C-alpha positions in Angstrom: 21.4 16.4 -3.0 18.3 16.6 -4.6 14.7 17.0 -3.5 11.5 15.9 -5.6 8.2 16.1 -4.2 5.7 14.4 -6.3 2.3 16.0 -5.4 -1.1 14.1 -6.2 -3.9 16.7 -6.8 -6.5 14.4 -6.3 -5.6 13.0 -3.2 -7.8 13.6 0.0 -10.7 15.8 0.0 -9.2 18.8 -1.8 -6.5 19.8 -3.9 -3.4 20.9 -1.8 -0.5 21.3 -4.6 -0.5 24.9 -4.1 -0.2 25.1 -0.7 2.6 22.1 -0.5 4.0 24.7 -3.6 3.8 27.7 -1.1 5.2 24.9 2.3 8.3 24.0 -0.1 8.9 27.9 -1.4 8.9 28.7 2.3 11.8 25.8 3.4 14.4 28.2 1.8 16.4 25.1 0.5 19.7 25.5 0.0 19.3 22.3 -2.5 18.1 22.3 -5.5 14.2 20.6 -5.6 11.6 20.4 -8.0 7.7 20.1 -7.2 5.8 18.0 -10.1 2.0 17.5 -9.9 0.5 14.1 -11.0 -2.5 14.4 -14.0 -3.6 10.6 -13.8 -3.3 7.6 -12.2 0.3 6.2 -12.6 1.6 9.2 -13.3 3.4 9.4 -10.0 5.7 6.2 -11.6 6.5 8.0 -14.5 7.0 11.4 -13.5 9.5 9.5 -10.3 11.1 7.4 -12.7 12.2 9.8 -15.6 13.0 12.1 -13.0 15.7 10.2 -11.4 17.3 8.7 -14.5 17.6 12.1 -15.8 19.4 12.6 -12.8 21.1 9.7 -12.3 24.2 9.8 -10.1 23.1 12.2 -7.8 21.5 11.4 -4.6 17.9 12.2 -4.1 15.0 12.6 -2.1 11.5 11.8 -3.3 8.2 13.1 -1.4 5.0 11.3 -2.5 2.3 14.0 -1.7 -1.0 12.3 -1.6 -2.4 8.7 -0.5 -1.2 5.2 0.2 -1.6 4.7 -3.8 0.4 8.0 -4.5 3.4 6.4 -2.4 3.5 3.4 -4.1 3.2 4.8 -7.0 6.0 6.7 -6.3 7.9 3.6 -4.8 7.1 2.1 -8.1 9.0 4.4 -9.7 12.1 4.5 -7.8 12.5 0.6 -7.8 11.7 1.3 -11.8 14.7 3.5 -12.3 17.2 1.6 -10.7 18.9 4.8 -8.4 20.8 3.6 -6.0 21.0 6.5 -3.7 17.5 7.3 -2.9 15.1 7.5 -0.4 11.3 8.3 0.2 9.4 10.7 1.9 5.9 9.8 3.1 3.3 13.2 3.2 0.0 11.3 4.0 -2.5 13.6 2.9 -4.5 11.1 1.1 -7.8 9.4 2.9 -6.5 6.5 4.4 -3.1 7.0 4.7 -2.4 3.7 6.5 1.2 3.3 5.5 2.5 5.9 7.8 0.7 3.9 10.9 3.3 1.1 11.0 5.9 4.1 12.3 5.7 5.0 15.9 5.6 8.6 14.9 2.2 10.9 14.7 0.8 11.4 10.8 0.9 14.8 11.4 4.9 15.3 12.1 4.9 13.2 8.4 3.5 16.4 6.9 5.7 18.5 8.9 7.7 19.2 5.4 10.5 21.2 7.7 11.1 18.0 9.8 10.5 15.4 6.6 13.0 17.4 4.5 15.5 17.1 7.4 14.5 13.7 8.3 16.9 11.0 8.9 16.6 7.8 6.5 15.8 4.4 7.5 15.9 1.2 5.2 13.1 -1.1 4.8 11.8 -4.3 3.3 9.4 -4.0 0.0 7.2 -6.8 -1.2 7.6 -7.6 -5.1 4.2 -9.0 -6.8 4.9 -11.1 -10.0 2.8 -12.5 -12.1 3.1 -15.4 -14.4 2.3 -13.5 -17.7 5.4 -11.1 -16.2 3.3 -8.6 -14.7 5.3 -7.2 -11.6 4.9 -4.3 -9.0 6.1 -3.7 -5.5 4.7 -2.7 -2.3 5.6 -1.1 0.7 2.6 -1.7 2.7 0.6 -4.3 1.8 -0.9 -7.0 -1.2 -4.5 -8.7 -1.2 -7.0 -11.1 -2.7 -10.5 -11.8 -2.4 -13.6 -9.6 -1.0 -11.3 -6.9 0.0 -10.0 -6.4 -3.2 -13.4 -6.9 -5.0 -14.4 -4.1 -2.8 -11.3 -1.7 -4.1 -12.3 -2.7 -7.2 -15.9 -1.5 -6.9 -15.6 1.3 -5.0 -13.9 2.5 -8.0 -16.9 2.0 -10.4 -18.9 3.5 -7.8 -17.2 6.6 -7.8 -17.8 7.6 -11.4 -21.4 7.7 -10.9 -22.8 11.2 -10.0 -23.0 12.8 -6.5 -21.4 9.7 -5.0 -18.8 10.3 -2.7 -15.6 8.2 -1.7 -17.5 6.9 1.4 -20.9 6.3 -0.4 -19.0 4.5 -3.2 -16.7 2.5 -0.5 -20.2 1.4 1.5 -21.9 0.5 -2.3 -19.2 -1.6 -3.1 -19.3 -3.2 0.2 -23.3 -3.6 -0.2 -22.6 -5.5 -3.3 -19.6 -7.6 -2.7 -21.5 -9.4 0.5 -23.4 -11.0 -1.7 -21.2 -11.9 -4.3 -17.7 -12.1 -3.3 -17.0 -13.6 0.0 -16.5 -17.0 -1.3 -13.0 -17.6 -3.0 -11.3 -20.3 -4.4 -7.6 -19.8 -3.6 -4.9 -21.9 -3.3 -2.4 -20.4 -0.9 1.4 -21.5 -0.6 4.1 -19.9 1.7 7.8 -20.3 1.0 6.9 -23.6 -1.3 4.3 -25.3 1.0 0.6 -25.6 0.5 -1.3 -23.8 3.4 -4.5 -23.5 1.6 -5.4 -26.2 -0.8 -8.8 -23.9 -2.5 -11.1 -26.6 -1.4 -12.4 -24.4 1.0 -13.9 -20.8 -0.1 -11.7 -18.0 1.7 -12.8 -14.5 2.4 -9.5 -13.5 1.3 -5.5 -13.8 1.4 -3.0 -10.8 2.8 0.3 -10.7 2.4 1.7 -8.0 4.6 4.9 -5.7 5.0 2.8 -3.2 6.9 0.3 -3.3 9.8 -2.7 -1.6 8.1 -4.4 -1.0 5.4 -8.2 0.0 4.4 -8.2 2.8 6.1 -7.6 1.9 9.6 -7.8 -1.9 9.3 -4.7 -3.7 11.8 -5.1 -6.3 9.4 -1.3 -7.7 10.3 -0.5 -6.4 13.7 2.9 -8.2 14.1 4.1 -7.1 10.8 7.5 -5.4 10.9 9.0 -3.1 8.2 12.3 -4.7 8.8 12.6 -8.2 9.7 13.0 -9.5 6.5 9.7 -11.6 6.8 6.3 -11.2 5.2 2.9 -11.5 7.3 0.7 -14.3 5.4 -3.1 -13.8 7.4 -6.0 -15.8 5.2 -9.4 -15.7 6.6 -12.0 -18.5 5.5 -15.7 -17.5 4.8 -17.6 -17.2 7.4 -21.3 -17.0 7.7 -22.7 -13.3 7.4 -24.4 -13.4 11.1 -20.6 -14.1 12.1 -18.9 -11.2 10.0 -19.7 -8.3 11.7 -18.0 -9.5 14.5 -15.1 -11.0 12.2 -14.9 -7.0 11.1 -14.6 -5.2 14.4 -11.9 -7.8 15.4 -9.8 -7.5 12.1 -10.1 -3.2 12.8 -8.5 -3.5 16.0 -6.4 -5.9 15.0 -7.8 -8.9 17.3 -8.3 -11.4 14.6 -4.9 -13.5 14.5 -5.5 -14.1 18.5 -8.9 -14.8 19.7 -10.6 -16.2 15.8 -8.3 -19.3 15.4 -10.9 -21.1 14.0 -11.1 -19.1 10.8 -7.6 -17.5 10.3 -4.5 -19.0 9.2 -1.6 -16.7 10.0 2.4 -17.1 8.8 5.6 -15.5 8.2 7.4 -16.6 5.6 10.1 -14.9 2.7 7.7 -15.6 -0.1 3.9 -16.4 -0.7 1.7 -17.9 -3.5 -1.8 -17.4 -4.7 -3.3 -19.4 -7.3 -6.6 -19.5 -8.7 -8.4 -20.9 -12.4 -8.1 -17.8 -13.7 -7.0 -14.0 -13.4 -6.7 -12.8 -9.6 -7.1 -9.3 -8.9 -4.9 -8.3 -6.7 -5.2 -5.2 -4.3 -1.5 -3.9 -4.0 -1.6 -1.1 -1.8 -4.9 0.2 -3.2 -4.2 -0.4 -7.2 -6.3 -3.5 -8.9 -3.9 -5.5 -10.4 -5.6 -8.9 -12.7 -2.6 -11.3 -11.9 -2.4 -15.0 -12.8 -1.2 -17.3 -10.3 0.9 -14.7 -8.1 4.0 -14.9 -6.4 4.8 -12.1 -3.2 8.0 -12.4 -2.5 9.9 -9.9 0.4 13.1 -8.1 -0.7 14.8 -6.6 2.6 15.9 -3.8 3.3 15.4 -2.5 -0.4 13.9 0.9 0.1 14.9 3.9 2.5 12.2 5.8 4.1 12.5 9.4 5.6 11.5 10.3 8.9 11.1 13.2 10.5 13.4 14.9 12.6 11.9 16.1 15.8 12.7 20.1 16.2 14.4 20.6 12.4 
């Protein structure tokens, strides 16, 4: 077995690449291992894909040390490599770390590299997102379009402003999008059946494999990472006065049960989102412009490492 640690130095509030390297060395692994530090957005995908191709035929465990974006990039690298004997370890040191919340394991156990490197491999589903123009991504957690994708896109813009922190950038983007991005004309189809016709504006639409996103919002409370189904959640545009109430229930995961007049929920195997032009898709935190994308569940497509207690 071989171990690869992909470390994003930009994840979280400080660069932890040196401490992770030190921790890995202290594990005294008998298997060969490498620690690679990313240098730019998308680099985790490239480094993972090329590493696995270089070690084709070997059993490899890849540990994504960063936030959900790093994890998504790493998973895309595994997918693109075509490696059949590979598992992903989640080391949640980013700002959101939502994917790990879908497991009944405390987050600090995922950060314990000794437990993680000796953990159990569990097959889970993934989401494959494909645009009409051929653009393709995979997601382990949640894919969305509409208001939340606009907030995510705007946050990246405001982060480039001097003296603007991540949380401030999010709040600035949120305020801007509340004015201009709450009415989205989207058609939504599940397993080929149209459930949203696009005539009534939507706040957003979600295709979920995991339960949480956006820094702790329980967007899809009934999702199961290994049930072979994706969960479609679509929410109508609501008046500003009702928006705050919706946000509170959405964070707690009570929106499906308690706001049925504005929430559409289905479990399915495929979901398509259509609009007149390109759609900004939020794929585990990455904004990818797509045309009429189709999101499909791929059952038991990838293995995730669950920490072993008392390793």
